[in-house]
C-alpha positions in Angstrom: 77.0 305.7 58.5 79.3 308.3 57.9 79.7 308.7 61.6 80.3 305.9 62.6 83.5 304.8 60.4 84.9 308.3 61.4 84.6 307.8 65.0 87.8 305.9 66.6 87.5 304.0 69.9 89.6 305.2 72.3 93.3 303.8 72.9 93.2 301.7 76.1 96.9 302.1 78.5 100.0 299.2 76.8 102.2 299.7 79.8 103.0 302.1 82.9 105.5 301.6 85.7 103.6 304.2 87.6 104.7 304.3 91.7 106.5 301.1 91.3 109.7 302.6 91.5 108.5 303.8 95.0 106.9 300.6 95.9 110.7 299.2 95.5 112.1 301.4 97.8 109.9 301.3 100.4 111.6 298.7 102.0 114.4 299.0 100.2 116.3 297.4 97.3 118.6 294.6 99.3 121.1 292.3 98.0 120.6 289.0 97.3 121.5 286.6 99.8 125.0 284.5 99.2 124.8 280.6 99.6 126.6 278.8 101.5 127.3 276.3 98.6 127.9 278.5 95.5 126.3 275.9 92.4 128.7 274.3 90.1 126.0 273.9 87.0 127.6 275.8 84.4 131.8 274.9 85.4 133.9 273.1 83.1 133.1 268.9 83.0 137.2 268.2 83.4 137.5 271.2 86.0 134.9 269.1 88.3 135.6 265.6 86.9 139.4 266.1 88.7 137.5 268.1 91.7 135.3 264.7 91.9 138.5 262.8 92.5 140.3 265.4 94.6 137.2 265.0 96.9 137.3 261.3 97.4 140.9 261.2 98.1 140.5 263.8 100.6 137.6 261.7 102.3 139.9 258.5 102.2 142.5 260.6 104.5 140.1 262.0 106.8 138.4 258.3 107.2 142.4 256.7 108.0 143.4 259.2 110.5 139.9 258.6 112.0 141.0 254.8 112.2 144.4 255.6 113.3 143.5 257.9 116.0 140.2 255.6 117.5 142.8 252.9 117.8 145.7 254.9 119.4 143.1 256.2 122.3 142.4 253.1 123.9 145.6 252.4 124.3 146.9 255.7 125.7 143.6 255.4 128.1 145.1 251.8 129.7 148.2 253.2 130.3 
């Protein structure tokens, strides 16, 4: 009985990073791809609200110019 108390179990491995760095570099470590439009998450809310109104105004102006061009084109073709 005293023999079983003195003997200890083998310790199991907790962590190893062996070969991981080599595996990572086999195809090369690449930079993350840039998104076309970066997200607005975490941006100042006051700035975002203003940005919304700015974009709204730009859209109004763009639509107005399209309407004017549409009106001009038929008259130019007739002459």
